[in-house]
N, C-alpha and C positions, 0 to 999 in steps of 0.2 A: 547666529544659530537660533533656530526656533525653540520655543519652550518645549522640552521633552515630555511634559505631561499634558500638553494641549490635545484635546480629543481629536481634532483634525489631523494632527501630526501622528497620533497613535493609530488611527484608522485610515491613513492615506493609502491609496491603491499602489500597487507595485511599480507601475510605470512612472510614478511621481517621486519615488524615494530610491536613494542608492542602497545597495545591499551592504557594502562595507563602510564602516565608520569606527570611531573609537569604541563605542559601546559594543558593536558587533564583534570586533576583534577580541575585546576583553571577555565577552560572553562565550565565544567559541573556545577560547583558551581555557577558561575556568571550567566549562562544561566537559570538554574532552578530557582534561586532566582529572577532573572529578569522576567522570564515568570510568576511566581506566583504573583509578585508584580504588573505587568501590568494587569494581569487578575483581581486582586482585585480592582485596580483603575478603570479599564474599566467598571466593573459591579457596582462599588460603593455600596456595601451592606449597608443597613440601611440609605442610602442617607446622609452619613456623610459629604462628600465634597459638595454636591449640596445644602445642607441646609445652609452651611456657606457662600459659594460664588459660585453662579451658573455659572458665567463667567469663573472662574478658573476651575470648574468641566468640562465645555465644552472643554477647551483647554487640560486639563489632559486626558480626554477621547480620544481626537484626537491623542495625543502623545502615550498613552497606546495602542491604536489600531495598530499603526505602530510598537510599541515595541513587541506586540504579534506576528506579522508577522516575525520580525527579530529573536526573540528568538525561535519561533517555527521552522523556517527553520534551525537554528543552531543546535537545538536538533534533528531535523530530520536527518541531516548529521551525527551527533554523534551516533545516533542509528544504522546507517549502520555500523559504525566502531565498536561499541560495540557488535553488533550481528555478526560481522565478515562476512558481506554480501558484496560481491564485484560486485553487479549488477550495470551496467553502470558506473563503477569506482567512485561511490558516497562515497566510504569509504576512499578516498585519503585525506591526510592531507591538501591539498590545499583548499578543501572545508571548512575545519575548519578555515583556515586562512582568507578566503574570508568572512566567517560568522563573524569573529572577526572584520574585516574591516567594514562590514555593521553595526556592533554594534557601532563602532566609528562614523560612518556617522549618525546613529540614535541619538547618544548623541549630536552631533553638531546640528542636526535638532531640538531636544528638547530644547537645549539652545537658539537657534534662536527664536523659537516660544515663549518661556517664557520671554525672555528678550527684544526682538525687537517687538513682536506683542502684547503679553498679557499686558505688563506693561503700554504702552501708552493707551490702551483701558481701563484698570482698573483705571488709573488716570483720564481719561475723564469721566468715569462713576461716580467716586467719586465726581468730580467737579459738575456734573449734579445733583447728589443727594443733594449736599450741596446747590446748587442754588434753587432746589425745596423746600428744607427745609425752607429757608428764604423767599421764595416767596409764601408762603401759604396765599394768600389774597383771600377771597371768591369773586366769580364773582358778586354775588348780595348780598346785605345786607339782612340778614334774616328779614323777615317781621313778626312783632308780631301781632297776632290777638288780637282784643280787648277781654278782659276777659269777659266771660259770667257771668252774675250775678248768684249766686247760687240760686237754686230754693227756693222759699219761703217755709218755714216750714209750714206744714199744722197745722192749729190751731184747736184744738179740741173745740167743741161747748158745 
């Protein structure tokens, strides 16, 4: 096997390279599953996530939106390779490698958002809910109206 990071290997024309290989199969599997998972999370059918935790749903929707872009672009480049279309040299392996690099950057972004941004906000929201739970003191005491006397029963004559 040739060096996968050799410039001639990365920019080889279509007729010199096979379409399917171990990297291509792994790439397509990860990108199709990732695209479908991000699509499902972004649309949140039946509001499963939003019902349980609206804050988490907001952050997951943001991450999934970026994931759709990353996975969509990667699949776009692979479709050029699969269709054996050499327009604008978009079928070169270098585009798949750059797409894989963008996937790694997206994973780092998702980890950053979930661990550094979401967790403190969720903790703060939980403390606020706990404070509100114990501080439920009515602003005004409920006023009781004097009971009205029941109407006198009509006496028959």
